[in-house]
C-alpha positions as a Python dict, from the first residue, in 0.01 Angstrom:
ca = {
    (1, 'M'): (0, 0, 0),
    (2, 'G'): (400, 7, -5),
    (3, 'G'): (552, 207, 281),
    (4, 'N'): (881, 266, 431),
    (5, 'E'): (905, -69, 592),
    (6, 'Y'): (947, -235, 235),
    (7, 'D'): (1208, 5, 116),
    (8, 'S'): (1498, -230, 183),
    (9, 'A'): (1343, -546, 4),
    (10, 'S'): (1562, -650, -283),
    (11, 'V'): (1317, -928, -400),
    (12, 'A'): (929, -926, -445),
    (13, 'L'): (713, -1233, -494),
    (14, 'I'): (425, -1157, -715),
    (15, 'L'): (205, -1469, -653),
    (16, 'D'): (-112, -1545, -829),
    (17, 'V'): (-383, -1714, -601),
    (18, 'D'): (-601, -1984, -793),
    (19, 'N'): (-438, -2298, -918),
    (20, 'T'): (-107, -2163, -789),
    (21, 'L'): (-145, -2110, -419),
    (22, 'L'): (-488, -2259, -360),
    (23, 'K'): (-747, -2459, -498),
    (24, 'E'): (-1135, -2483, -441),
    (25, 'V'): (-1231, -2838, -367),
    (26, 'A'): (-1577, -3026, -321),
    (27, 'N'): (-1770, -2965, -11),
    (28, 'T'): (-1771, -3315, 96),
    (29, 'Y'): (-1401, -3253, 194),
    (30, 'R'): (-1480, -2981, 424),
    (31, 'H'): (-1374, -3183, 747),
    (32, 'H'): (-1054, -3306, 597),
    (33, 'E'): (-770, -3167, 807),
    (34, 'S'): (-607, -2995, 511),
    (35, 'V'): (-918, -2799, 400),
    (36, 'Q'): (-963, -2449, 500),
    (37, 'I'): (-1299, -2274, 500),
    (38, 'L'): (-1353, -1906, 341),
    (39, 'H'): (-1638, -1662, 450),
    (40, 'Y'): (-1677, -1358, 236),
    (41, 'R'): (-1936, -1154, 55),
    (42, 'P'): (-1882, -1107, -292),
    (43, 'A'): (-1975, -829, -518),
    (44, 'P'): (-2332, -868, -636),
    (45, 'A'): (-2259, -971, -997),
    (46, 'S'): (-2023, -1263, -854),
    (47, 'L'): (-2276, -1356, -584),
    (48, 'Q'): (-2520, -1417, -873),
    (49, 'E'): (-2296, -1617, -1072),
    (50, 'Y'): (-2238, -1832, -776),
    (51, 'R'): (-2635, -1875, -725),
    (52, 'N'): (-2693, -1944, -1091),
    (53, 'I'): (-2426, -2241, -1085),
    (54, 'L'): (-2585, -2368, -768),
    (55, 'S'): (-2936, -2381, -934),
    (56, 'S'): (-2816, -2509, -1270),
    (57, 'P'): (-2876, -2888, -1339),
    (58, 'P'): (-2612, -3152, -1247),
    (59, 'Y'): (-2366, -3219, -1536),
    (60, 'P'): (-2048, -3451, -1564),
    (61, 'G'): (-1769, -3304, -1367),
    (62, 'K'): (-1988, -3049, -1178),
    (63, 'V'): (-1826, -2985, -835),
    (64, 'I'): (-1993, -2761, -567),
    (65, 'H'): (-1743, -2614, -357),
    (66, 'Y'): (-1937, -2348, -168),
    (67, 'E'): (-2255, -2268, -27),
    (68, 'A'): (-2443, -1923, -42),
    (69, 'W'): (-2620, -1831, 262),
    (70, 'D'): (-2926, -1602, 278),
    (71, 'D'): (-2717, -1302, 409),
    (72, 'D'): (-2506, -1323, 83),
    (73, 'T'): (-2221, -1477, 239),
    (74, 'I'): (-2027, -1747, 34),
    (75, 'I'): (-1858, -2021, 233),
    (76, 'S'): (-1590, -2193, 38),
    (77, 'T'): (-1385, -2494, 88),
    (78, 'V'): (-1004, -2468, -30),
    (79, 'V'): (-694, -2640, 6),
    (80, 'V'): (-357, -2472, 7),
    (81, 'R'): (-62, -2642, -207),
    (82, 'P'): (127, -2802, 59),
    (83, 'N'): (471, -2764, -65),
    (84, 'F'): (417, -2386, -42),
    (85, 'Q'): (511, -2412, 314),
    (86, 'K'): (868, -2463, 268),
    (87, 'L'): (898, -2186, -7),
    (88, 'L'): (732, -1938, 221),
    (89, 'D'): (968, -1989, 480),
    (90, 'G'): (1276, -1909, 259),
    (91, 'L'): (1096, -1617, 98),
    (92, 'H'): (1014, -1478, 451),
    (93, 'S'): (1374, -1533, 603),
    (94, 'A'): (1510, -1349, 296),
    (95, 'G'): (1299, -1050, 380),
    (96, 'C'): (1110, -1065, 22),
    (97, 'R'): (805, -830, -44),
    (98, 'L'): (512, -1054, -65),
    (99, 'L'): (235, -971, -316),
    (100, 'L'): (-94, -1134, -394),
    (101, 'V'): (-264, -1091, -762),
    (102, 'S'): (-578, -1211, -869),
    (103, 'A'): (-836, -1173, -1132),
    (104, 'N'): (-1107, -1300, -891),
    (105, 'D'): (-1364, -1116, -686),
    (106, 'E'): (-1178, -883, -455),
    (107, 'E'): (-1371, -989, -146),
    (108, 'R'): (-1250, -1343, -195),
    (109, 'T'): (-885, -1237, -246),
    (110, 'K'): (-930, -1040, 84),
    (111, 'A'): (-1071, -1339, 242),
    (112, 'V'): (-788, -1539, 115),
    (113, 'Q'): (-533, -1294, 246),
    (114, 'Q'): (-696, -1258, 592),
    (115, 'Q'): (-824, -1616, 651),
    (116, 'V'): (-601, -1844, 481),
    (117, 'R'): (-327, -2006, 688),
    (118, 'V'): (11, -2161, 628),
    (119, 'K'): (168, -2324, 929),
    (120, 'G'): (-103, -2172, 1136),
    (121, 'I'): (-30, -1823, 1027),
    (122, 'T'): (-266, -1596, 815),
    (123, 'L'): (-128, -1467, 488),
    (124, 'A'): (-168, -1125, 621),
    (125, 'D'): (31, -1200, 911),
    (126, 'W'): (305, -1361, 682),
    (127, 'G'): (329, -1000, 532),
    (128, 'F'): (109, -1062, 223),
    (129, 'Q'): (-57, -744, 53),
    (130, 'I'): (-315, -757, -184),
    (131, 'V'): (-272, -572, -536),
    (132, 'P'): (-612, -431, -610),
    (133, 'R'): (-781, -615, -908),
    (134, 'E'): (-812, -311, -1123),
    (135, 'V'): (-432, -261, -1090),
    (136, 'V'): (-346, -632, -1166),
    (137, 'V'): (-609, -679, -1442),
    (138, 'P'): (-663, -349, -1653),
    (139, 'V'): (-779, -552, -1940),
    (140, 'A'): (-950, -870, -1977),
    (141, 'R'): (-729, -1173, -1891),
    (142, 'Y'): (-384, -1030, -1879),
    (143, 'K'): (-210, -931, -1558),
    (144, 'D'): (-7, -633, -1601),
    (145, 'V'): (325, -665, -1402),
    (146, 'A'): (452, -313, -1461),
    (147, 'A'): (125, -175, -1316),
    (148, 'V'): (194, -404, -1010),
    (149, 'R'): (558, -281, -966),
    (150, 'A'): (420, 79, -997),
    (151, 'W'): (157, 32, -720),
    (152, 'A'): (408, -136, -476),
    (153, 'R'): (651, 118, -543),
    (154, 'L'): (920, -128, -649),
    (155, 'E'): (1263, 31, -745),
    (156, 'D'): (1402, -74, -1088),
    (157, 'S'): (1661, -287, -905),
    (158, 'V'): (1422, -505, -707),
    (159, 'L'): (1405, -853, -861),
    (160, 'G'): (1025, -938, -937),
    (161, 'V'): (959, -1315, -897),
    (162, 'V'): (621, -1381, -1077),
    (163, 'M'): (493, -1722, -957),
    (164, 'A'): (181, -1860, -1148),
    (165, 'D'): (62, -2165, -1308),
    (166, 'T'): (-23, -1976, -1638),
    (167, 'P'): (275, -1746, -1677),
    (168, 'E'): (154, -1659, -2023),
    (169, 'E'): (-114, -1436, -1863),
    (170, 'F'): (142, -1200, -1707),
    (171, 'T'): (247, -917, -1952),
    (172, 'N'): (458, -590, -1923),
    (173, 'L'): (755, -750, -1768),
    (174, 'S'): (1075, -551, -1696),
    (175, 'P'): (1432, -699, -1729),
    (176, 'A'): (1414, -713, -1347),
    (177, 'D'): (1124, -961, -1349),
    (178, 'H'): (1174, -1350, -1346),
    (179, 'V'): (874, -1568, -1432),
    (180, 'V'): (840, -1923, -1242),
    (181, 'G'): (603, -2137, -1415),
    (182, 'V'): (454, -2377, -1150),
    (183, 'A'): (270, -2705, -1205),
    (184, 'K'): (-93, -2668, -1190),
    (185, 'W'): (-255, -2695, -861),
    (186, 'D'): (-609, -2786, -1025),
    (187, 'R'): (-858, -3014, -900),
    (188, 'R'): (-723, -3343, -991),
    (189, 'A'): (-398, -3264, -813),
    (190, 'A'): (-594, -3126, -491),
    (191, 'D'): (-812, -3430, -490),
    (192, 'A'): (-530, -3676, -515),
    (193, 'Y'): (-365, -3493, -241),
    (194, 'L'): (-649, -3502, 1),
    (195, 'Q'): (-735, -3886, -78),
    (196, 'T'): (-373, -4008, -84),
    (197, 'G'): (-135, -3747, 24),
    (198, 'A'): (25, -3721, -328),
    (199, 'V'): (200, -3386, -394),
    (200, 'V'): (283, -3262, -723),
    (201, 'K'): (614, -3081, -812),
    (202, 'L'): (581, -2716, -722),
    (203, 'T'): (785, -2552, -1004),
    (204, 'T'): (833, -2618, -1382),
    (205, 'S'): (1090, -2357, -1447),
    (206, 'C'): (1368, -2258, -1198),
    (207, 'M'): (1350, -2021, -914),
    (208, 'P'): (1621, -1741, -885),
    (209, 'K'): (1850, -1763, -603),
    (210, 'L'): (1731, -1530, -329),
}
């Protein structure tokens, strides 16, 4: 959790993970140079959901982006939004506090933090912290920004920049919080990038000046 090394930060990025930072893609892309592989052991309930999907009959649009090994490990193929690299350079040089928020399985979020690399550096080494899922999502669907700020011990004067493809899912914002809606980094966008190199526009609303 937050400590003295963060006390001087005047800006905190509250970054949603799925469809904002990264997207899971079909296993057929696993050898693509832009694809990264996550290894993690999800909670039993999540693991069972994964196994149920694997064993279900094929249907139009069904995409398998992971493998489930006998030791209960999930192997997942993901691609990071490519234009996130430039944004991260600016945020890091500005001394921003970096917070990951997700409603997904906590072991998966931990794998994202510890294994996903941007410019060859893990998100953990960039300085990203994981806000616990029970803090982020105290009730179904909605992500509580006030709870995130309290967990991170952000002073009222700290600008909170919430970046997500679904900004409507974030609630309890303070006057110090600024929501940046980003274009969805969904399967269509990720597939187009892997196949053609096409990159979707990052933001659909303005970033504050840092």
